[in-house]
C-alpha positions as CSV (number, residue, x, y, z in Angstrom):
1,M,0.0,-0.1,-0.2
2,K,3.2,2.2,0.8
3,D,4.4,1.9,-2.9
4,E,0.8,2.7,-4.2
5,I,0.5,5.8,-2.5
6,L,4.1,7.3,-3.2
7,E,3.1,6.1,-6.6
8,K,-0.3,8.5,-6.8
9,I,1.9,11.1,-5.1
10,R,4.5,11.1,-7.8
11,S,2.3,10.7,-10.6
12,S,0.1,14.1,-9.4
13,G,3.5,15.9,-10.6
14,I,4.0,19.4,-9.3
15,D,0.4,20.2,-8.8
16,G,0.3,17.9,-5.7
17,V,-2.1,15.6,-4.8
18,K,-5.0,17.0,-1.4
19,K,-4.7,14.6,1.3
20,V,-8.3,14.2,1.4
21,D,-8.3,12.5,-1.8
22,L,-5.6,10.2,-0.6
23,K,-7.8,9.2,2.4
24,K,-10.5,8.5,0.4
25,A,-8.5,6.3,-2.1
26,F,-6.8,4.3,0.6
27,G,-9.0,5.1,3.6
28,K,-8.2,6.7,6.8
29,T,-4.9,3.9,7.8
30,C,-3.1,6.1,4.6
31,D,-2.4,9.0,7.5
32,G,0.2,6.7,9.2
33,I,2.0,6.0,5.8
34,L,2.0,9.5,5.0
35,E,3.8,10.3,8.0
36,E,6.4,8.0,7.6
37,L,7.2,8.9,4.4
38,K,7.4,12.7,5.4
39,A,9.3,11.6,8.1
40,S,11.9,9.5,5.5
41,E,11.7,13.1,3.7
42,Q,10.3,11.1,0.5
43,I,7.2,13.5,0.6
44,F,6.6,17.4,1.6
45,I,2.8,18.5,3.2
46,E,1.7,21.8,2.9
47,K,-1.6,23.5,3.6
48,K,-2.6,25.7,0.5
49,G,-6.0,27.8,1.9
50,V,-8.3,25.2,3.5
51,A,-6.4,21.9,2.3
52,Y,-3.4,19.6,2.8
53,F,-1.7,18.9,-0.8
54,V,1.3,16.2,-0.7
55,W,4.2,16.2,-3.1
56,T,7.1,14.0,-3.6
57,S,10.2,16.3,-2.1
58,E,11.2,16.4,-6.4
59,N,8.0,17.5,-7.4
60,Y,7.6,20.2,-4.4
61,V,11.2,21.6,-5.4
62,Q,9.7,22.2,-8.8
63,H,6.3,23.8,-7.4
64,V,8.0,26.2,-4.9
65,T,10.6,27.1,-8.1
66,Q,7.5,27.9,-10.5
67,N,5.3,29.4,-8.0
68,D,7.4,31.5,-5.1
69,P,9.0,34.3,-6.4
70,K,11.4,34.6,-3.2
71,F,12.3,30.5,-3.9
72,K,13.2,31.1,-7.3
73,L,15.5,33.9,-6.2
74,M,17.5,32.4,-3.5
75,L,17.8,29.2,-5.3
76,N,19.2,31.5,-8.4
77,M,21.2,32.8,-5.9
78,F,22.5,29.6,-4.5
79,A,23.3,28.5,-8.2
80,G,25.5,31.6,-8.8
81,V,27.6,30.7,-5.5
82,N,28.0,27.3,-6.7
83,Q,29.5,28.7,-9.9
84,S,31.5,31.0,-7.8
85,I,32.7,28.2,-5.8
86,A,33.5,26.1,-8.8
87,K,35.6,28.7,-10.4
88,V,37.5,29.1,-7.2
89,K,38.2,25.4,-6.8
90,A,39.3,25.5,-10.5
91,H,41.7,28.5,-9.8
92,A,42.8,27.1,-6.4
93,D,43.8,23.4,-8.6
94,V,45.7,25.7,-11.6
95,L,47.8,27.7,-8.3
96,Q,48.4,23.9,-6.8
97,E,50.1,23.0,-10.2
98,E,51.7,26.1,-10.2
99,L,53.0,25.4,-6.8
100,E,54.0,21.9,-7.6
101,R,56.1,22.9,-10.7
102,A,57.8,25.6,-8.9
103,S,58.7,23.3,-6.2
104,L,60.0,20.7,-8.8
105,R,62.0,23.4,-10.1
106,E,63.5,24.4,-6.7
107,A,64.5,21.2,-5.9
108,G,66.0,20.3,-9.4
109,S,67.9,24.0,-8.8
110,K,68.8,22.7,-5.8
111,H,70.2,19.8,-6.6
112,D,72.3,21.9,-9.5
113,D,73.6,24.0,-6.2
114,F,74.4,20.8,-4.4
115,E,76.8,19.6,-7.4
116,G,78.2,22.9,-8.0
117,V,79.3,23.3,-4.2
118,F,80.1,19.6,-4.0
119,N,82.5,19.8,-7.0
120,S,84.2,23.1,-5.7
121,S,84.4,21.5,-2.0
122,L,86.0,18.2,-3.4
123,N,88.4,20.5,-5.7
124,E,89.7,23.0,-2.7
125,S,89.9,19.9,-0.4
126,S,92.0,17.4,-2.8
127,T,95.2,16.7,-1.9
128,S,98.4,15.5,-4.6
129,I,96.5,12.1,-5.3
130,G,93.1,13.7,-5.7
131,W,91.3,12.0,-2.9
132,V,89.3,13.4,-0.3
133,P,87.7,12.3,2.8
134,F,83.6,12.4,2.2
135,D,83.3,14.2,5.9
136,K,85.5,17.1,4.8
137,I,82.9,18.1,1.6
138,R,79.9,16.9,4.0
139,E,80.9,19.7,6.5
140,K,81.4,22.2,4.1
141,V,78.1,21.7,1.8
142,C,75.9,20.9,4.7
143,E,77.2,24.2,6.2
144,N,76.5,26.1,2.7
145,Q,73.5,24.2,1.6
146,N,72.1,23.7,4.8
147,L,71.6,19.9,4.9
148,S,71.2,17.5,7.2
149,K,73.9,14.8,6.8
150,E,71.4,12.0,5.8
151,K,70.3,14.3,3.5
152,F,73.8,15.2,1.8
153,Y,75.1,11.5,1.8
154,Q,71.4,10.5,-0.2
155,M,72.3,13.4,-2.6
156,A,75.9,12.5,-3.1
157,T,75.1,9.2,-3.5
158,N,72.4,9.9,-6.2
159,L,75.3,12.4,-7.9
160,I,78.2,9.6,-8.1
161,E,75.5,6.9,-9.4
162,N,74.6,9.2,-11.8
163,H,77.7,10.6,-13.1
164,H,80.1,7.5,-12.2
165,D,82.2,8.7,-15.5
166,R,83.2,11.9,-13.2
167,Y,83.5,10.7,-9.7
168,E,85.7,7.5,-8.3
169,V,85.2,5.9,-5.1
170,S,87.5,4.4,-2.7
171,S,86.5,2.2,0.6
172,G,87.4,3.2,4.0
173,G,86.9,6.3,6.5
174,Q,85.0,6.7,9.3
175,E,81.8,7.9,6.8
176,G,80.7,7.9,3.5
177,I,78.4,6.5,0.8
178,V,77.3,2.8,1.1
179,M,77.9,1.3,-2.3
180,R,77.8,-2.3,-2.9
181,G,77.4,-3.0,1.2
182,L,80.8,-1.3,1.8
183,V,80.9,2.3,3.3
184,H,83.5,4.3,1.1
185,G,84.7,7.1,3.1
186,Y,87.2,8.9,0.0
187,V,86.0,10.8,-3.4
188,R,88.4,12.4,-6.2
189,N,87.5,13.6,-9.5
190,I,88.6,11.2,-12.6
């Protein structure tokens, strides 16, 4: 019976159906069903004049939009706000992408700066045979680049692995980069 009542209300469209007509068609027991449907927000009941009219929620919104100028104005304003929010969100997405690109460029330039500072430190500290302990280079580079010890060795490892034709490492020393399970504590230019 609940489905039949809901279908009758739905078929009435945006004009709605009188509550009295529903009682005539389905009997007085339909009052409980209408309250249940109203509580679950499937229908809307409104008094017009002396009679109560019943709509489905969707049909009621259409009814009010066509018949209530205040509601229509508010609905249009709400749609305008939604469009503005969508524009702001789109702009925020563009700004986020720009920020990510700038961050990547900054990281790339910091890596380029690291390589330059690493090479100048290596050249300044080089002995007659060219070998320099990593800890000497680390001290200079970390001070210049404001890097942690871990970040220095991570970047130094990447630099040497990517440019193995320009650098040679030797095992030993107190600290250095780990390659093939060994600590390589000395480096020189090839």
